[in-house]
N, C-alpha and C positions, 0 to 999 in steps of 0.2 A: 572536414566540414569546417568552413569558416565563421567565427561568429558574425552575428546578425548585421548588418548596418542600418542607420539611422531609419526611421519608419516614420516621415510626416504624416501619416494617412490615421485619421481617426477610427478606430472599429466600437463593437457596441460591446463594451464587457461583459464576460461568460464564465460563469463557474460550474465545475460538476465536481461531485465528491463520492466517497462511499465508505462504511461502516464495516465491509470487509464482505469472503465469501466463505460460506461452510452450510450453517442448519441455523437459520432464527426461526424460534416456534412463533405461530399466529398470535399468541397471547401477549406478545415481548414486539412486535412488529413497528407497534404505534412509536415506543419510547426509542426506536431505533432509525424511523422517519422522520421524529422531532431532532434529534441530535442534527440530520442531514439539512433539515430546513436551517436550524440555527446558523449550521457552519456557513449555507449558503449564501443567507442574510449579513453574516458578518463579512464573507469577503466582497459582494457589491458593494457592499454601504464603502467599505476602504476603497475599493476601483471607482466609485464615484466621486470619490474624495481627489483623486487622481492617483492614489500608491501603487506601486508596481504589481506586477501577477508574481511575483515572489513574494511579496510581503504578504498580499492576499493569500496565497497557499499557505503560508506558515501560520498565519491567525485561523483559517480557517481549520488547519490540522490540529493545532490548541484546542481549539475547542471540541475536536471529535476525541482528542486525547483525554480531555477531564471527563468526560461522560463513563460514569464508571460500568456500563454493559457494554462496553468495547473493550476490543484487547491489544489498549495501546497507553500508555501513561498509568492514569491511576486504574486499577481495576484489571491488569494485564494476568498472565497468566504464570503460574509461579513455576521457577526451576524445580529438579528433584531435591535441592537444598532449601526449597521454601523462600527464594527469593524474587523480586522482579526486575529482569535485566531487558533492558529494552534496544530495539533499533528504529534507526531513521534516516530520513537521505532527502535530499532536495536539489532539483536540476532548476538551471536557469536557461532558457531556450535562446535568451538573446545573447550571452555572454559564453554558453556552454560550460556553466561554472558547476561545479558538482559539491557537495557537502554531506558527509556522515558519520554517524557514530553505530556503533555495535556494543551487544552485552552492555548496554550502560546503566549503572545504577544510581540509586540516590536522586533522581532530578525527575520533576512534574513533567516536564515536555520535553522529550528528545528532540522534537522536530526544531523549539527554539536553538539547539545546541548544533543542529546541522547547520543551520540556518545563518548561525555565528563563525562555521567554517566556512559558509560559501563567501559571506562578506569579507574575511579576511582575504580568503584565496584572491579576490577582486581588485585587493590593493597592490599585488604583486610582492614583489620577494622582500622577505626578511632581513632583520640587518645581519650584516657579513655575506650577503646573498646566500641566506638561507632557503630553503623551499616553502612555503607555507604548507600543513596538511590539508588534508581535505576528507581526510578517513581516519576518527580515533576510535579506540575501544577501552571498555573497561575503563580501571583507573584513571587512564591517561585523559581517557573522553570528561572524567569528572572532574579532574583537576581544570580542563580546559575551561569547563563551564565555569567554575567558581573564579579564574583567573579572568575573564571577560563580562561578571558581572550577572551570572547567573545564577541565583540561588537553587543551594541544595533542600533536599526535604528528607527527612527520616525516610528510609526505605522500607520501614513499617507501615507508615502513613499511605503507600502506594498500594497497599493491600486492602482489600474491600472482604467483606462477610462473604458475600458471592464466591468472590475467587480463592478463598479461603478453602469454603465447604468444597468445590471441586476439587482443589490441591488433595484434601485428605479423602476422600471419596475416592482419586483415582490410584494416591498411593495405596490405600488400602486395597485396591484391585491389582495393582501392583505387586505388590507382597503375597497376595493372595496366588498369584499366578507364579509367582517366583519359587514358594514353598512346596506348588503342585509339580513344578517342573525339577525340583532337587528331589521329589519321591519319585519320578520315573527314568529319572537322569538314566540310569544302565541301561535304559531300552530304547534310547533317543541316540546314540554315540554318533550313528552312522546317518542319521538323518538330517536333511538339511532345517536349519532353525527357524522354527514359526514365529511370525511376529504378531500382536493382536493391533490392531489399527483402533483411533477413536472413531468409529461407524456410526451412523445416526440410527436412533429407533423411531419406535411409531410416537413418540411423544418429543425428541428431539433431547435428551437429558444428557446423552453420549457425546454431542461432538455442538452444544452450544456453547460459542465462546471460544473455540478452540482455533479458528482461523481468520478472527474477527479485526485482522489487519486495519487498518486506516487508510484515506489517502485525499486528494484533493488536486486538480488540475484548475489553473487560471488564465485567460486572455484579460488583460489590460485593454485600457484606452486606445494605446498606441498600437495593440496587434502582436504583442509582445505573449508568449506562452511560458509559462514553467509548472511542475507538477511536484507534487510531493509526498509520500510515506512513512508510516508510523505503525508498529506493531511491538506488542511483548511476546512475540514467538509463540512456538507449540507449548502446549501443557507436560510439564517434565521433564523440560530439554534438559540437557547437560550443561551444567553452567560452564558460561563462556560460550555456547553456542551462538552462530553470528546468521541470520537469515537473509533470507530474498531485500527488506527492506534496508537494508543497509549497503546491499553489495552493488557497484557500478554497473547498469544494465538492466540489472536485476529487478529492482523494485521500484524505479521511475528513471523517466526517460522525456527530454523535453529540446525541439528544435524548432528556430525560426531559420526557414531555408528562404534565400533570395538568389537571385543572379540575375544578371542583364537580359537572359533569353527565356526566362519564365515568371508567372506571377509569384509572388509571394505564398507563401505554405507554411504554415505552423502547426506543429503536431505533437502530443503529448501522451505518455501511459503511466497509469498508477497500477501495479498490481495487488492482487492479493490471494491467501491461499497456501499452501503448505512449501517452506520457504525453499525445501531441499526441493522440491519439482522445480521451482520457477528460477532457480539457481543452474539447475544444471539445462533451463533452456532459455535462459535469459530474454525470457518473456514481454518485459517491459522495451526493450531496445528493438527485439524482431518488430514487433506492433508497431513501434512507433513510425519504423522504416517504410513499414509495408503501404499506413495509408498515404507518406507522402507523395507519393508518384503514384497511387491508384485512382483507377476512375470509379471508383464504387468500392466506398471506406467498409460497409457493411461485409461485401465480399472478401475483403482483403484481410479482415478480422479473423471471419471464420476458417480461412485458409490456414492462418497463422497457427491459429487452436488446433484445427484439425493435425496439419502436418510437423508443424515444428513444437506443438507437445502432445496432444492423444496420441498422434503417433509417431513421435520424437524418438530416435534409437540412443539415444543418454537417456530415457525413462522406461525401456523395454523390458526391464525388469520388474516395474513398478506397476502393479495390477489395478490401482484407485488411484488416478492423477487427480490433486485437489488444484485447483486453480480460478483465479478472476480476474478482471480488468475493466478499466476505462478507460476510452482511448478517445480524444480531441483532436479533430482537425479543420483547421481554418484555412480560405482562402477569401479570393475577392467576391466571389459569390456568396458565400455561406457558412455557418461553423456544423461541425456535423460531431454526433457522441454517441459512441456503440457501447455497450456492456455486453460483457460475455463471462461466463461463466462455467465449470464442470460441477461444478456443487450443488445440494440442493437449494440452496437460495444466497440469492445477495441484493443486499442493501443500493440504493444509489439515489443522488439528490443532484438536481442542475438550477441555472437559473441565469436569466439574460438580463441587465439594465434594463432592456424596457419592459421587465415581468413585473408584476403588483408583488409576487408572492414566489417561491421556491415550490417547483415539483418532486416529489420524490415516489418511488418506486418499491414497492419487492420481488423483485424477480423470481421465480422460481423454476424450476425443470418442469415440462411436461409431464403429466403423469405415465408415460410410457417411458420417461428418461431413466438414467441408472446413475448414481452421483460417481463422479471420477473416471465417467466412460464416457456420455452423453454431453453435448453442448445447448445451452441456454443463450441466443444473442439477439437483441435488441438495438435499436438506434432511433435518436429524434435529430434534427435539424432546426436552424437557426438565423436568424437575418445578420449579418454582420457590422453593417453601414446603415 
Protein backbone atom coordinates (compact mmCIF):
# COMPACT_ATOMS: atom_id res chain seq x y z
CA UNK A 1 0.00 0.00 0.00
CA UNK A 2 1.34 3.40 -1.01
CA UNK A 3 1.24 6.49 1.24
CA UNK A 4 -1.78 8.72 0.65
CA UNK A 5 -1.57 11.57 -1.81
CA UNK A 6 -2.58 15.10 -0.91
CA UNK A 7 -6.25 15.33 -0.05
CA UNK A 8 -7.64 18.83 -0.73
CA UNK A 9 -11.12 18.10 0.61
CA UNK A 10 -12.11 19.18 4.09
CA UNK A 11 -13.41 16.79 6.71
CA UNK A 12 -15.00 17.24 10.10
CA UNK A 13 -12.37 16.21 12.70
CA UNK A 14 -13.26 13.15 14.74
CA UNK A 15 -11.68 11.40 17.72
CA UNK A 16 -12.33 8.09 19.46
CA UNK A 17 -10.50 6.92 22.58
CA UNK A 18 -10.52 3.96 24.93
CA UNK A 19 -9.19 3.30 28.41
CA UNK A 20 -8.99 -0.42 28.03
CA UNK A 21 -10.85 -3.69 27.99
CA UNK A 22 -10.90 -5.66 31.21
CA UNK A 23 -13.11 -5.20 34.25
CA UNK A 24 -14.21 -1.76 35.42
CA UNK A 25 -16.16 -1.70 38.66
CA UNK A 26 -19.33 0.43 38.53
CA UNK A 27 -17.98 2.57 41.37
CA UNK A 28 -15.05 3.69 39.19
CA UNK A 29 -16.92 4.09 35.90
CA UNK A 30 -17.16 7.88 36.15
CA UNK A 31 -13.41 8.45 36.53
CA UNK A 32 -12.76 6.38 33.39
CA UNK A 33 -15.40 8.35 31.51
CA UNK A 34 -13.88 11.60 32.73
CA UNK A 35 -10.51 10.55 31.32
CA UNK A 36 -12.14 9.80 27.96
CA UNK A 37 -13.93 13.16 27.89
CA UNK A 38 -10.76 15.08 28.66
CA UNK A 39 -8.80 13.24 25.98
CA UNK A 40 -11.52 13.81 23.38
CA UNK A 41 -11.76 17.52 24.18
CA UNK A 42 -7.99 17.90 23.87
CA UNK A 43 -7.82 16.16 20.50
CA UNK A 44 -10.75 18.07 18.99
CA UNK A 45 -9.39 21.40 20.24
CA UNK A 46 -6.07 20.70 18.54
CA UNK A 47 -7.65 19.60 15.26
CA UNK A 48 -9.97 22.61 15.21
CA UNK A 49 -6.76 24.66 15.32
CA UNK A 50 -5.47 22.81 12.28
CA UNK A 51 -3.18 20.31 14.02
CA UNK A 52 -2.64 16.92 12.39
CA UNK A 53 -4.28 13.66 13.37
CA UNK A 54 -0.93 12.35 14.60
CA UNK A 55 -0.44 15.34 16.90
CA UNK A 56 -3.97 14.95 18.22
CA UNK A 57 -3.53 11.22 18.88
CA UNK A 58 -0.31 11.87 20.79
CA UNK A 59 -1.84 14.50 23.03
CA UNK A 60 -5.02 12.49 23.64
CA UNK A 61 -3.00 9.46 24.72
CA UNK A 62 -0.82 11.65 26.97
CA UNK A 63 -4.00 12.73 28.78
CA UNK A 64 -4.95 9.08 29.29
CA UNK A 65 -1.45 8.08 30.41
CA UNK A 66 -1.53 10.79 33.07
CA UNK A 67 -4.70 9.41 34.67
CA UNK A 68 -3.56 7.13 37.54
CA UNK A 69 -6.60 4.88 37.05
CA UNK A 70 -5.36 3.66 33.67
CA UNK A 71 -2.72 1.02 33.05
CA UNK A 72 -0.45 3.31 31.01
CA UNK A 73 2.20 5.78 32.13
CA UNK A 74 1.61 6.75 35.75
CA UNK A 75 -0.12 3.98 37.68
CA UNK A 76 0.89 1.16 35.34
CA UNK A 77 1.08 -2.45 36.46
CA UNK A 78 4.41 -3.48 37.98
CA UNK A 79 6.75 -6.22 36.81
CA UNK A 80 7.78 -9.16 38.96
CA UNK A 81 10.57 -6.91 40.27
CA UNK A 82 8.19 -4.07 41.15
CA UNK A 83 9.15 -1.75 38.27
CA UNK A 84 6.99 0.10 35.71
CA UNK A 85 7.85 -0.89 32.12
CA UNK A 86 5.66 0.58 29.40
CA UNK A 87 4.90 -0.09 25.73
CA UNK A 88 3.47 2.38 23.20
CA UNK A 89 3.14 2.89 19.47
CA UNK A 90 1.65 5.28 16.94
CA UNK A 91 0.90 5.02 13.21
CA UNK A 92 0.27 7.77 10.66
CA UNK A 93 -2.25 6.68 8.03
CA UNK A 94 -1.10 9.37 5.60
CA UNK A 95 2.59 8.36 5.44
CA UNK A 96 2.18 4.83 6.85
CA UNK A 97 4.98 5.73 9.25
CA UNK A 98 5.26 3.92 12.57
CA UNK A 99 7.01 4.54 15.88
CA UNK A 100 7.11 2.33 18.97
CA UNK A 101 8.78 1.74 22.31
CA UNK A 102 8.80 -1.39 24.47
CA UNK A 103 9.72 -2.14 28.08
CA UNK A 104 10.42 1.57 28.58
CA UNK A 105 11.24 2.78 32.09
CA UNK A 106 11.72 6.22 33.58
CA UNK A 107 9.56 8.14 31.09
CA UNK A 108 6.23 9.68 32.09
CA UNK A 109 4.60 9.52 28.65
CA UNK A 110 5.77 6.62 26.45
CA UNK A 111 3.57 7.75 23.54
CA UNK A 112 5.66 10.90 23.30
CA UNK A 113 8.78 8.80 22.64
CA UNK A 114 6.94 6.67 20.07
CA UNK A 115 5.83 9.83 18.28
CA UNK A 116 9.41 11.15 18.33
CA UNK A 117 10.54 8.00 16.52
CA UNK A 118 7.74 8.46 13.99
CA UNK A 119 8.77 12.06 13.36
CA UNK A 120 12.44 11.20 12.91
CA UNK A 121 11.56 8.35 10.55
CA UNK A 122 9.67 10.80 8.32
CA UNK A 123 12.83 12.89 7.86
CA UNK A 124 14.57 10.12 5.91
CA UNK A 125 17.99 8.55 6.29
CA UNK A 126 20.42 9.53 9.01
CA UNK A 127 24.03 10.55 8.36
CA UNK A 128 26.09 8.04 6.36
CA UNK A 129 22.86 6.61 5.01
CA UNK A 130 21.86 4.94 8.27
CA UNK A 131 18.26 3.82 8.60
CA UNK A 132 16.40 5.57 11.46
CA UNK A 133 14.87 3.23 14.04
CA UNK A 134 11.11 2.87 14.33
CA UNK A 135 11.04 0.57 17.38
CA UNK A 136 13.28 0.80 20.44
CA UNK A 137 13.18 -1.02 23.77
CA UNK A 138 14.50 -0.69 27.31
CA UNK A 139 17.58 1.43 27.93
CA UNK A 140 17.96 2.25 24.23
CA UNK A 141 14.48 3.77 24.14
CA UNK A 142 15.17 5.71 27.34
CA UNK A 143 18.41 7.10 25.92
CA UNK A 144 16.66 8.08 22.66
CA UNK A 145 14.01 9.96 24.63
CA UNK A 146 16.56 12.00 26.56
CA UNK A 147 18.63 12.68 23.42
CA UNK A 148 15.50 14.10 21.78
CA UNK A 149 14.49 16.43 24.58
CA UNK A 150 12.02 14.19 26.41
CA UNK A 151 12.68 14.47 30.11
CA UNK A 152 12.98 11.40 32.27
CA UNK A 153 11.32 10.77 35.60
CA UNK A 154 12.29 8.71 38.61
CA UNK A 155 10.75 5.30 38.00
CA UNK A 156 9.36 5.33 41.54
CA UNK A 157 7.26 8.38 40.65
CA UNK A 158 5.35 6.25 38.13
CA UNK A 159 4.13 3.99 40.95
CA UNK A 160 0.86 4.93 42.65
CA UNK A 161 -0.49 3.73 45.98
CA UNK A 162 -3.06 1.68 44.06
CA UNK A 163 -0.57 0.00 41.72
CA UNK A 164 1.77 -0.76 44.62
CA UNK A 165 -1.06 -2.25 46.67
CA UNK A 166 -2.11 -4.43 43.73
CA UNK A 167 1.49 -5.55 43.20
CA UNK A 168 1.86 -6.60 46.83
CA UNK A 169 -1.46 -8.44 46.77
CA UNK A 170 -0.66 -10.41 43.62
CA UNK A 171 2.92 -11.09 44.71
CA UNK A 172 1.59 -12.52 47.97
CA UNK A 173 -0.84 -14.72 46.02
CA UNK A 174 1.95 -15.85 43.73
CA UNK A 175 4.20 -16.76 46.64
CA UNK A 176 1.35 -18.66 48.27
CA UNK A 177 0.71 -20.65 45.10
CA UNK A 178 4.43 -21.35 44.67
CA UNK A 179 4.70 -22.67 48.22
CA UNK A 180 1.66 -24.89 47.73
CA UNK A 181 3.02 -26.24 44.45
CA UNK A 182 6.38 -27.02 46.06
CA UNK A 183 4.67 -29.08 48.72
CA UNK A 184 2.79 -31.19 46.18
CA UNK A 185 5.46 -31.36 43.49
CA UNK A 186 5.98 -35.10 43.83
CA UNK A 187 2.31 -35.65 42.99
CA UNK A 188 2.17 -33.65 39.77
CA UNK A 189 5.33 -34.58 37.89
CA UNK A 190 3.37 -36.23 35.09
CA UNK A 191 0.66 -33.61 34.88
CA UNK A 192 0.50 -30.57 32.63
CA UNK A 193 1.23 -27.36 34.54
CA UNK A 194 -1.86 -25.53 35.68
CA UNK A 195 -2.03 -21.79 35.33
CA UNK A 196 -3.90 -19.35 37.47
CA UNK A 197 -5.20 -16.35 35.60
CA UNK A 198 -6.46 -13.02 36.89
CA UNK A 199 -10.16 -13.59 36.36
CA UNK A 200 -12.97 -11.37 37.46
CA UNK A 201 -14.62 -11.89 40.81
CA UNK A 202 -17.96 -10.42 41.77
CA UNK A 203 -16.55 -7.14 43.03
CA UNK A 204 -13.93 -6.89 40.28
CA UNK A 205 -10.93 -6.89 42.60
CA UNK A 206 -9.03 -9.60 40.78
CA UNK A 207 -8.92 -7.97 37.37
CA UNK A 208 -9.35 -4.24 37.93
CA UNK A 209 -6.67 -2.37 35.98
CA UNK A 210 -4.97 -5.46 34.57
CA UNK A 211 -5.81 -4.89 30.90
CA UNK A 212 -6.53 -1.16 30.81
CA UNK A 213 -4.38 -0.26 27.83
CA UNK A 214 -5.30 3.18 26.46
CA UNK A 215 -5.56 4.34 22.89
CA UNK A 216 -6.86 6.94 20.45
CA UNK A 217 -7.81 7.34 16.79
CA UNK A 218 -8.11 10.77 15.14
CA UNK A 219 -9.22 12.06 11.74
CA UNK A 220 -8.09 15.63 11.05
CA UNK A 221 -9.66 18.34 8.89
CA UNK A 222 -7.88 16.98 5.79
CA UNK A 223 -9.32 13.51 6.27
CA UNK A 224 -6.04 11.96 7.37
CA UNK A 225 -6.20 9.33 10.09
CA UNK A 226 -3.79 8.22 12.82
CA UNK A 227 -3.91 5.73 15.67
CA UNK A 228 -2.00 5.22 18.90
CA UNK A 229 -1.86 2.93 21.92
CA UNK A 230 -0.06 2.85 25.27
CA UNK A 231 0.12 0.20 27.97
CA UNK A 232 1.75 -0.77 31.24
CA UNK A 233 1.35 -4.45 30.37
CA UNK A 234 0.19 -7.29 32.58
CA UNK A 235 0.53 -7.43 36.35
CA UNK A 236 3.61 -9.36 37.53
CA UNK A 237 4.94 -9.59 33.98
CA UNK A 238 8.46 -10.77 33.31
CA UNK A 239 10.92 -7.84 33.16
CA UNK A 240 11.63 -7.05 29.51
CA UNK A 241 8.30 -8.42 28.33
CA UNK A 242 6.81 -6.49 25.40
CA UNK A 243 3.10 -6.62 24.64
CA UNK A 244 0.97 -5.82 21.62
CA UNK A 245 0.96 -2.08 22.32
CA UNK A 246 4.47 -1.79 20.89
CA UNK A 247 4.29 -4.30 18.06
CA UNK A 248 3.64 -3.49 14.41
CA UNK A 249 0.17 -4.56 13.29
CA UNK A 250 -0.91 -5.63 16.77
CA UNK A 251 -1.43 -2.52 18.93
CA UNK A 252 -2.49 0.07 16.39
CA UNK A 253 -2.91 0.42 12.63
CA UNK A 254 -3.95 3.29 10.35
CA UNK A 255 -4.30 3.73 6.58
CA UNK A 256 -5.54 6.36 4.17
CA UNK A 257 -6.30 4.39 1.03
CA UNK A 258 -6.72 6.37 -2.17
CA UNK A 259 -6.82 5.28 -5.80
CA UNK A 260 -8.04 6.57 -9.12
CA UNK A 261 -10.94 4.12 -9.30
CA UNK A 262 -12.49 4.38 -5.85
CA UNK A 263 -13.42 6.93 -3.21
CA UNK A 264 -10.86 7.67 -0.49
CA UNK A 265 -11.20 5.53 2.62
CA UNK A 266 -9.56 6.14 5.99
CA UNK A 267 -9.46 3.36 8.56
CA UNK A 268 -7.69 2.69 11.85
CA UNK A 269 -7.74 0.48 14.92
CA UNK A 270 -6.41 0.63 18.49
CA UNK A 271 -6.45 -2.56 20.54
CA UNK A 272 -6.51 -3.50 24.19
CA UNK A 273 -6.50 -6.70 26.22
CA UNK A 274 -3.99 -9.45 26.86
CA UNK A 275 -0.91 -8.59 24.80
CA UNK A 276 0.04 -12.19 24.06
CA UNK A 277 -3.42 -12.92 22.66
CA UNK A 278 -3.36 -9.78 20.51
CA UNK A 279 0.17 -10.44 19.28
CA UNK A 280 -0.74 -13.87 17.96
CA UNK A 281 -3.85 -12.58 16.18
CA UNK A 282 -2.41 -9.29 14.80
CA UNK A 283 -5.83 -7.89 15.60
CA UNK A 284 -5.20 -4.19 14.84
CA UNK A 285 -4.14 -4.77 11.24
CA UNK A 286 -6.78 -7.42 10.62
CA UNK A 287 -9.59 -5.18 11.85
CA UNK A 288 -8.40 -2.21 9.80
CA UNK A 289 -7.95 -4.13 6.58
CA UNK A 290 -11.34 -5.79 7.01
CA UNK A 291 -13.26 -2.51 7.16
CA UNK A 292 -11.46 -0.77 4.27
CA UNK A 293 -13.41 -2.79 1.70
CA UNK A 294 -16.38 -3.82 3.82
CA UNK A 295 -19.94 -2.89 2.96
CA UNK A 296 -20.94 -3.23 6.60
CA UNK A 297 -18.31 -2.14 9.15
CA UNK A 298 -20.00 -3.71 12.17
CA UNK A 299 -20.39 -7.07 10.47
CA UNK A 300 -16.76 -6.96 9.32
CA UNK A 301 -15.46 -6.43 12.87
CA UNK A 302 -17.77 -9.11 14.23
CA UNK A 303 -16.35 -11.53 11.68
CA UNK A 304 -12.74 -10.65 12.50
CA UNK A 305 -13.24 -11.04 16.25
CA UNK A 306 -14.98 -14.37 15.87
CA UNK A 307 -12.82 -15.92 13.15
CA UNK A 308 -9.42 -14.36 13.82
CA UNK A 309 -9.59 -14.03 17.59
CA UNK A 310 -12.12 -16.16 19.45
CA UNK A 311 -11.76 -19.03 16.97
CA UNK A 312 -8.17 -18.38 15.90
CA UNK A 313 -6.06 -21.54 15.54
CA UNK A 314 -3.14 -19.54 16.94
CA UNK A 315 -5.07 -19.20 20.21
CA UNK A 316 -6.42 -22.74 20.31
CA UNK A 317 -4.69 -23.47 23.62
CA UNK A 318 -6.11 -20.33 25.26
CA UNK A 319 -9.32 -20.98 27.16
CA UNK A 320 -10.21 -17.32 27.82
CA UNK A 321 -9.32 -14.88 25.06
CA UNK A 322 -9.09 -11.32 26.38
CA UNK A 323 -9.24 -8.56 23.77
CA UNK A 324 -10.92 -5.37 22.67
CA UNK A 325 -10.62 -2.69 20.01
CA UNK A 326 -11.95 0.58 18.71
CA UNK A 327 -12.14 0.80 14.91
CA UNK A 328 -12.85 3.90 12.84
CA UNK A 329 -13.72 3.94 9.14
CA UNK A 330 -14.37 7.11 7.14
CA UNK A 331 -15.31 7.71 3.52
CA UNK A 332 -17.09 10.42 1.51
CA UNK A 333 -20.39 9.61 3.19
CA UNK A 334 -19.76 9.11 6.88
CA UNK A 335 -17.37 8.31 9.70
CA UNK A 336 -18.14 5.10 11.59
CA UNK A 337 -16.87 4.01 15.00
CA UNK A 338 -17.17 0.42 16.17
CA UNK A 339 -16.03 -0.92 19.54
CA UNK A 340 -15.80 -4.58 20.43
CA UNK A 341 -14.51 -6.59 23.39
CA UNK A 342 -14.48 -10.11 24.80
CA UNK A 343 -13.75 -8.89 28.33
CA UNK A 344 -16.30 -7.98 30.99
CA UNK A 345 -16.19 -4.30 30.09
CA UNK A 346 -14.56 -1.60 28.00
CA UNK A 347 -14.77 2.18 28.36
CA UNK A 348 -14.72 4.37 25.24
CA UNK A 349 -15.29 7.99 24.29
CA UNK A 350 -15.78 9.83 21.01
CA UNK A 351 -16.42 13.29 19.64
CA UNK A 352 -16.83 15.15 16.36
CA UNK A 353 -15.79 18.77 15.86
CA UNK A 354 -19.51 19.44 15.33
CA UNK A 355 -20.31 18.17 18.83
CA UNK A 356 -20.55 20.43 21.86
CA UNK A 357 -19.19 17.77 24.18
CA UNK A 358 -17.82 14.22 24.04
CA UNK A 359 -19.91 11.10 24.45
CA UNK A 360 -18.74 8.20 26.58
CA UNK A 361 -19.83 4.63 27.03
CA UNK A 362 -18.99 1.91 29.53
CA UNK A 363 -19.70 -1.14 27.38
CA UNK A 364 -20.33 -4.43 29.15
CA UNK A 365 -20.95 -7.99 28.08
CA UNK A 366 -24.61 -9.03 28.18
CA UNK A 367 -25.70 -10.92 31.29
CA UNK A 368 -25.58 -14.19 29.37
CA UNK A 369 -22.05 -13.47 28.11
CA UNK A 370 -18.90 -15.17 29.38
CA UNK A 371 -15.70 -13.15 29.56
CA UNK A 372 -13.07 -14.52 27.20
CA UNK A 373 -15.62 -16.47 25.17
CA UNK A 374 -18.36 -13.97 24.23
CA UNK A 375 -18.33 -10.75 22.23
CA UNK A 376 -19.89 -7.35 22.88
CA UNK A 377 -20.01 -5.07 19.83
CA UNK A 378 -21.59 -1.70 19.12
CA UNK A 379 -21.12 1.23 16.78
CA UNK A 380 -22.14 4.75 15.77
CA UNK A 381 -21.93 6.89 12.64
CA UNK A 382 -21.25 10.61 12.16
CA UNK A 383 -21.23 12.92 9.14
CA UNK A 384 -17.87 13.80 7.61
CA UNK A 385 -18.50 17.11 5.81
